[in-house]
N, C-alpha and C positions, 0 to 999 in steps of 0.2 A: 222417609228414606234419608240416608248423608253415605256419602260418598267423596272417598279423598284418592289420589290418583299421583305414584309415585313412578317418576322414569328409572328404573333400573338399570339400563339399559340405551342405546339406543334406537332398538326397538321394542324391549319389553318392557312393560307394565305392567306395575300394582296395584288392584283396585280394593278397596277395600270399602265396607257398605254395612252400614249397622239398618238393621229392621226393626220396627217398633215392634212388640210381640202382643199386643191387646189385639190389632187385626189380626194377626194370623192366629190366634186360642178362638177370636169369633167365631170365623170362618171354621174352624176342627169342629168346636161347639155345631154351627151348624149345618155341618154333611153330616156327624154323627146321628143329629136327632133325624135329617130327612135318612141316612141309612135303616136306625131303628125302628119305621114305619114299616119299612118291606124285609127289615132279618127275619132269617129262618134257622132256628135249633131246634132240633131234640127236645122234646117235652112240651113246646111252647108253637100257639098257632103264631101263624105270621106274623108280626104287628108286635107282639103281644110280649116280644121279648125283652126282661129288662132292661133299662140303659145302661147298670153297673156293667152287665155281661155283653153286651154292645161296645164298650168302651172296650171290657178287655179282650175280645176278641179282635174289633177294628181298630182300635183306638192308634197303637203306632204305625200300620198304612195310612191311616188316612192322614197322621202328622205327618209324615212321609211325603206323601203326596201333597196334601198346600205347602209345604217349608221348600219343595223342590220347585214347586210353581210359582213363589215367590222369586225365588230368587232367579230362577229366568227369567220371571217380567222384570224384578229392579236392574241386574244385571244389563237388562235390553235397554232402560231409559236411561241407568247410568252413561251407558258406553254412546247415549244420542244427547245424553246433556253434555258430555265431556270432546263430542266430535272424534270419539276414535274408532278406528277404520282397524277393527280385529282382526288378524290373518290366524288360520288356523282354530284351535280351539284349546279353548281356555283353561285352566287348573282351578277346581274353585275347590276351597278347603274352608270349611267351617274354624269357626273362632272359637273354644270353651265356651259354653255355655252353663251358668250357674240357674237352678232353678229360683225361680223367683226374680228375674235381671230383665230389664225393661225393654231391652232390644236383643236382638237375634243378627250377629256379625257374623261375615264371609271376608273371607280375600281371597279374589281372582287375579291370576298371574301370565298371560297373554302378550303375545306380541302385535306389536302392528306393522300396516302394510307403508313399508318403506318414501320416504319423499326422493326425489330421485327429478334433473332434470336432462330430456335430449337436447341438446343443444346442436350445433353445424356439426350436419354429415354430411358434407363436399369431401369429405377423407377416405370415404368408403369406395372403393372399387369393384367395377362389376364389368366382367370381359361378358358382352351378350352373344353367342353364338350370330354367324351369318350364313346361311347357305342357301340355295335353292335347289331342289329336286329334280334332277337331270333323269332321262332316258337309259343312262348306262344305272341307276337306280333304282328305275321300275325293272330291269333286266335280273338285276340281282333277287331280287325282290319276286319276281316270276320263276326262277329256278331254286328261288327255297319252298317256291308252293309247289312246285313239281315234286322237288324232296321229300314235301309231308304225304303228296300219293303216289309216290312210287309202289311201283310188286316188285317181289325179290324170286329173284331164276340163282337154283344152282349154282356155283362157280368151280369148276376146275381147276383153281389159281389158289394163291397165300392172299387171307385176309388182306382187306385193306379198311381205313377210315372208310362210313358209311355205308360199309357191307352190313347183312344181319347173319349173327351168328347163335350157334345153337350151342353150349358146353354144356360142360359136368366141372365141380370142382370141389376143392379141398384147401383147407389153411390153417395152419400152425402158428403159435408164440410160444416160444423156450417149450417147444417138442409136444407144449398140450394142442389139443385138435379146436379149434374154434368153427369153423365152419364145417359143413361135407351137405353134397346136395344126397350124397348116397346113392348116386345111379341114376337121377331123375335131371331131366334137361332143363338148362336153361336158357332164356331167350334173350339176347342183349342186341344194341344197333351200334356198330363199335363209334364211338366219337360222342356219342350225346351224354349229356350234362345228367351232373348226380353223382357220376362216380368220381374215384381219383384218374386222372389222366394217366397216370403212368402204371394204371393195370388194363387199358385198352393197348397200351403201345406196346408191350408187354407178348401182349398174340396177334400185333401185325404180325404179319408173313405166314404165318401157321397155315398151316391145310389140313384141311378132313382127315378126322383119323391122327394127327399129331397130340403130342402132349406138352405142356411147354411150363417152366418150372420156374420159378423168381420169386426175389423176398418184396414185399413192399412194404414202403414206412409210410405210416399214419401220421399227419399234421396230427401238432400239441394239438390244436381246437376242434379235434375232430368229433362231427354230432355225436356221435355214440363213446361213451367214457369211458367202454373195455377197450376201445385200440387205440384212442388218444394217445398219441407219442410214442407208439410201440409198434413195431416190424413184425411181419409175418409172413411165414412161405408158404406161398402157394403150388398148389400142383393145378393144371388148369387144360381138360382134353378137350381136344377143341371135335365137336361130334361133327358142325357141316356149317359151308360156307354159303353166301346164296350175295349173289350181287342186286343192287337196284338198278330197277328198269324203268326209266324215267317216263311217264306223260309226256304225249305230242300235247306242242300247244295250238289249240285247234277247236274248233266249235265245242267240240263236245267238254275239252276242259273252261271252254269260258263259262257253259251253263251252266257246269259242276261249281259255278265260283258267283253264280245268283248272276248272270248276262242273261236273261233268255231265249232272248235271241242268237245268242252264240257267238255275237261281233266282237271277233277280238281285239280290234282297236276300241271299240267300247270297254271292253275288259282292261284293257291299259288304263285307259282314262281316269278307268274308278279307283282303280291301284294309286297314279301317281296322285289323285287329289286325296286319297286314303292317306298316302307318305306324308304329302302337307299337310294335313291336319297332324299327322303322329307328328313329325317336324315342329310345328311351331308350340305343341302341346309341352315337348319336353324341351325346347328352347325358353318358354313359360319357366318353367318347373326349374331348370337352372338357372333361369334368373332370381325367381323367388330365391331359393336356396341361399345364395348370395346375398342376395340384399338381407335375408335374416339373421344369416351369418355376420354379416359388418354392423349391426344394429345390434348387435349382443357383445360383441369388440371393439365397438363406438361409444358403451356407455355403460357408465360403472354404479350398482346398483348394491346395499348392504340388502343380503337375502335373508327373509323369517328364516327359522332354523324349522321351525313347524312346519311350511309348505316344502322345505326342500325334503323333510321326509314321509309327506306324505305322498309327495309326488316318487320319490324313492322305490315306498311300498307299492306302488300303484302299478309302477315301470316291473320289480320282483313278481309281482302276482302275473304282467302278462305274458314274465319270463318260463313260470311255472306251466304256465299252462300250453304254451309253446313247445314245451318238454313234451308235455302229455298228448298233446298231437301227433307228436312225432312217433310216439309211444313210449316215450323215457320217462321211468316213475322219478318225480321231481326229490323225492324223498332219497334220490342215490347219491344226490350233486347237493353239496355243502353252496346254498343260495343266501348272500346276505344281504341286507340295504345297503350296505356299504360299498358292493358293488358298481352299485347303480348311481352311485352321490354326486358323478361327474356330471353326467346324464341329468338327473336329476336337476341339482343346482342349473345347466346352459337350459331345462325348459319352462324352469318358473323365471328366469331371469327374462326369455322372450313374451313368457306370457305376459309378465308386468308392462315391460313396455307395449306391447302388441297393445293393453288396454287404454296405457294413458294417452299411446298415438290415435287412437279411434276418438278415445273421447275428446281430449287438447282438440283436435282439429276434424269432428265430423266426418268421420271416414265411416259409420254404420254403411252395410250396403242399402240402397234403393229398392223400391219395389222393381222397380225394369231389372235392374241388373239383378237378384233374384231369379224372378223370371225366364231371363238371357239366360244367365247358367244351368237352370233346371231344360231348359230349350236344348240346350248344350250336350246334357244328359239322356235327354230322350231320344238323341237323332238315331243313336245306333242301335234302338228295338224298332222293329218292324211294325210294332200301333203306338207311336210318340204321345198319343194324343192321350191314350190310355193312362202312362207315364206322367204326361204332368198332369193330367185327374188325379193320380194316386198322390204323387206328394200335394197340392191342394185340398186334397180334403181330410188333413189331420196337419194342425200349424205345428206341431210338432218334427215335423217333415223337414219341412222348412228350414231349421236350424243348420243343417248339415252345407246346403247351398247357399246360404248367407252369410255362412262365415265363411265360405269359398272366397265368394264375392267381395266382403270387409276386407278380406288380406289382400286380394288382386288391389285393393283402394289403397291400400297401407304402400304395395309394392310399387306403385303408382306413386305414388306422393315419395317416395322415398329417394326412387329414379331420378324424378326433377332437382332431387338436389346434388343426389352422389355424383360421381366421374366414371359415366358409364362408357365403354369402350367397345364395340364391334369387333369382334375376333371371326376371320375366314374359318370355319371349321369344315371340314368333309361330312359326306353323311354317315360314313361308318362308322369315322371317330366320336358323331353323337350319339347317334344307337352303339356306339360300345362304350361308351362313360356311361349309356343311362343304366346297362346289362349288368354293368360293372357294380 
């Protein structure tokens, strides 16, 4: 085998390989001979088919299989010999082949992984949220838990946010009907997420039996493309209004939240502990996001187009699956890889940086870190030991906690070099940012 490498651009390479034909012809003959021993054709017993007929029937297929195998083998050898780190998939084209030629030649065009340097990271600025969970935060959480367990009673007044209402409605766009409950009742909780806030705002104050008419403008990025960017005229009849009745915070309430002896103080202590764990998780997530963005902005890399294209395709497939899960036909929306190129470039760049940092600084997760990550996941389950056992029953299942622990190592390594400022943050602010 002879191989030569040309640099087409900073990352693109052209590899020309020449393979001697004699060993290829010998292997083709050997395979056909073995095939002839068991070949079956009408009118002949197995293994008694004339060799010429075997060649006519299977020769081209065997030749293609042998050449494909040799191309794969020699490409791998040439890449190894020339210390090339191939990114993406090579484009392989055979050169014109003449009968009697001593060599079979092909040209492989591909990109290589970029070489880059991760320099001084002291310019990365990280604002680390700083807060302490206080009793007022516990009070707010208890109120949320009360609302989640509220019962509803008929109210002889106008509807308010938090009320449960029953309605009938219809809507039109440019005089054409879009929705109509046809007299069927629809129940909803005023102020709940998932609807446009303006819809609920137009119903506030309406009493049972009252009808409201209003226009509702849908944003351009609304998830239903048939409504996106349009204005609909609604007619809503309020059939009933029910006000919430919150349960008392007593022993029964505590038992419903899993405190067996009904001790309200113990319930509040458990809520506070849960909030502290959630705060820690969100603070870590906020710091991690800033570190990752800081790395992307601090390092310059010439990105392989092939890797960006692969990632854009992956993101596009994910978007289509998301539409299907929401009941929208992906074919009804024009989705192209170019729509995901910016995010794809970001993802590829970050991945290359992380791989280099982990390799150069030996930041791979240690077994005890992986176990700690799994123990953390398992704590939220009733039988944590079973969860731990499930992870360790299959080595493939350890990949996710190992990756998470490795990223934690990267974050810790960068924080030692970055400019970190503790920023006083309220509980509501931290939770609000995360929910947004």
